[in-house]
Every structure is written in C-alpha cells, then in structure tokens.
C-alpha positions as CSV (number, residue, x, y, z in Angstrom):
1,M,-68.3,108.1,68.3
2,S,-69.7,110.8,65.9
3,Y,-69.7,110.3,62.2
4,F,-67.5,113.4,61.9
5,V,-64.8,112.0,64.1
6,F,-65.0,108.5,62.4
7,W,-64.7,110.0,58.9
8,S,-62.0,112.5,59.9
9,L,-59.9,109.7,61.4
10,L,-60.5,107.5,58.4
11,I,-59.6,110.2,55.8
12,A,-56.6,111.4,57.8
13,T,-55.3,107.8,58.0
14,F,-55.8,107.3,54.3
15,F,-53.7,110.3,53.4
16,L,-51.0,109.5,56.1
17,M,-50.7,106.1,54.6
18,E,-49.1,107.6,51.5
19,G,-46.2,108.8,53.6
20,A,-46.0,105.4,55.3
21,A,-46.1,103.7,51.9
22,W,-43.5,106.0,50.4
23,F,-41.1,105.4,53.4
24,T,-41.7,101.6,53.3
25,H,-41.3,101.4,49.5
26,K,-38.0,103.4,49.6
27,Y,-36.4,102.0,52.8
28,V,-37.9,98.5,53.2
29,M,-38.8,97.3,49.7
30,H,-35.7,98.9,48.2
31,G,-33.8,98.1,51.4
32,F,-33.6,95.0,53.5
33,L,-36.6,93.3,51.9
34,W,-35.4,93.8,48.3
35,R,-35.5,90.0,47.9
36,W,-39.3,90.2,48.0
37,H,-39.6,93.3,45.9
38,K,-36.9,92.5,43.2
39,D,-39.2,90.3,41.1
40,H,-41.6,93.2,40.8
41,H,-38.9,95.1,38.9
42,Q,-38.2,92.2,36.6
43,P,-40.4,90.6,33.9
44,S,-42.2,87.7,35.5
45,E,-44.1,84.6,34.6
46,G,-47.4,83.9,36.2
47,F,-49.9,86.0,38.1
48,F,-48.2,86.1,41.6
49,E,-44.9,87.6,42.6
50,K,-42.9,87.5,45.8
51,N,-43.7,91.2,46.0
52,D,-47.3,90.1,46.8
53,Y,-46.1,89.1,50.3
54,F,-46.2,92.8,51.1
55,A,-50.0,92.9,50.6
56,V,-50.4,90.1,53.2
57,V,-48.0,91.8,55.7
58,F,-49.6,95.2,55.2
59,S,-53.1,93.9,55.7
60,V,-52.2,92.8,59.3
61,P,-52.3,96.3,60.8
62,S,-55.7,97.0,59.1
63,I,-57.2,93.8,60.3
64,L,-55.9,94.2,63.9
65,T,-57.0,97.8,64.3
66,I,-60.5,97.0,63.0
67,V,-60.9,94.0,65.2
68,L,-59.5,95.7,68.3
69,G,-61.7,98.7,67.6
70,F,-64.8,96.6,67.5
71,E,-63.9,94.3,70.4
72,I,-62.4,96.7,73.0
73,A,-64.7,99.7,73.7
74,W,-62.0,102.1,74.8
75,L,-60.0,101.4,71.6
76,W,-63.0,102.7,69.4
77,F,-60.6,105.1,67.5
78,L,-58.8,102.1,66.0
79,K,-61.9,101.2,63.9
80,P,-61.7,104.2,61.5
81,I,-57.9,104.0,61.5
82,G,-58.1,100.3,60.3
83,F,-60.7,101.3,57.7
84,G,-58.5,104.1,56.5
85,I,-55.6,101.6,56.0
86,L,-58.0,99.3,54.2
87,A,-59.2,102.1,52.0
88,Y,-55.6,102.9,51.1
89,G,-55.0,99.3,50.3
90,I,-58.0,99.1,48.0
91,F,-56.9,102.2,46.2
92,Y,-53.4,100.8,45.9
93,V,-54.6,97.6,44.4
94,V,-56.8,99.4,41.9
95,F,-54.2,101.9,40.9
96,H,-51.0,99.9,41.1
97,D,-52.0,96.4,40.2
98,I,-54.9,96.9,37.9
99,I,-54.4,100.3,36.2
100,V,-50.6,100.6,36.1
101,H,-49.4,97.0,35.9
102,R,-52.5,95.5,34.2
103,R,-52.5,92.4,36.4
104,L,-56.2,92.1,35.5
105,K,-56.6,92.4,31.7
106,M,-59.0,95.4,31.4
107,K,-59.1,98.1,28.8
108,F,-58.3,101.4,30.4
109,V,-56.9,104.6,29.0
110,A,-56.1,107.3,31.5
111,Q,-57.8,110.5,30.4
112,N,-57.2,112.3,33.7
113,R,-53.9,114.4,34.1
114,Y,-53.5,113.1,37.6
115,L,-53.6,109.5,36.6
116,R,-51.3,110.0,33.6
117,R,-48.8,111.7,36.0
118,M,-49.0,108.8,38.5
119,I,-48.7,106.2,35.8
120,R,-45.6,108.0,34.3
121,A,-44.0,108.4,37.7
122,H,-44.4,104.7,38.3
123,Q,-43.1,103.8,34.9
124,I,-40.0,105.9,35.6
125,H,-39.7,104.1,39.0
126,H,-39.6,100.8,37.1
127,R,-36.9,101.9,34.7
128,C,-34.5,101.1,37.5
129,K,-34.2,97.3,37.7
130,D,-31.9,97.4,40.8
131,K,-32.2,98.0,44.5
132,E,-30.4,101.4,44.2
133,G,-31.1,104.3,42.0
134,A,-34.9,104.3,41.7
135,E,-37.0,107.4,42.1
136,A,-40.7,108.2,42.5
137,F,-41.6,105.9,45.5
138,G,-45.1,107.2,46.0
139,F,-48.2,105.2,45.1
140,L,-51.0,107.8,45.0
141,Y,-48.9,111.0,44.7
142,A,-46.3,112.1,42.3
143,P,-44.7,115.6,42.0
144,K,-45.6,117.6,38.9
145,K,-42.2,117.0,37.4
146,Y,-43.6,113.6,36.4
147,A,-46.4,115.1,34.4
148,P,-46.3,113.8,30.8
149,E,-45.6,116.2,28.0
150,E,-48.9,117.4,26.6
C-alpha cells in the first residue's frame, strides 16, 4: 500500500467520523441510549460518568479494523481506516473532555476563532438538560451561527 493511499484513507475516515459522531450523538446518545448520556448533561461527582461507556464502545471498531488490517493481508485497507477512527477519538478526547469540559485541570484559553466557536456550540448543546430539544451535535465542526460575538 502506498503512503498516499494510506494517508488518504486515514484522513477521509477522520473527516467522515464527524458525520458518524453527529448522527450517533443525535440519534443514539439523545435517543435509545440516553440513560448512558444523561449524566453528561447533569452536574456530576467524580471523574467518570456513564457517558464514558461510549468511549469504550466506540474504540471497538478502531481496534478491530487495525488488528484485521494487520492480520489479514487482503484487508490491508482497514488499517488506515482504523487509525483514522483512532485519530478522531484522540481529537475528541482532547477537544471535548480536556478543552471543553476540563476533565483534566489545565489552564487553557481559546485564542482561535474556530475553537471559540466549537466551545460555544458545545455550551449551547449543554444548556438543554433533557433528551429532547438539544442542538449542535457535532464535536469538531459547528456552523458559523455559533461563533461568539467579537
């Protein structure tokens, strides 16, 4: 497999994951698995939430595709797909858990307009404490309407 094909598949997977994450957030997390996601919209004690179950569940496709890509020669294309899912997961943890929700206590002030827009969109999403009525389901993309007033 050429480096070009590998990186093209990885990058395409990374960006396609935003659509998969948006769909899952809107229709699964705010749908039939709300019982796992609900505590993420409520003040909580401790470091872990039921919502963290999603990280475990979402890691399975990444692990499986990477392992199958290494172990079965004709499934080579699964390797970059798995790494693209992994890359999205890493960006999600850094952005969502560390930057937005401050699950690790780090001093960070968003100077970048993109980050400020993403943080604001996520804060607007969390204004809704219920299963229904939320908006802004993306994790790494938010429409310009969420840009903070300058």
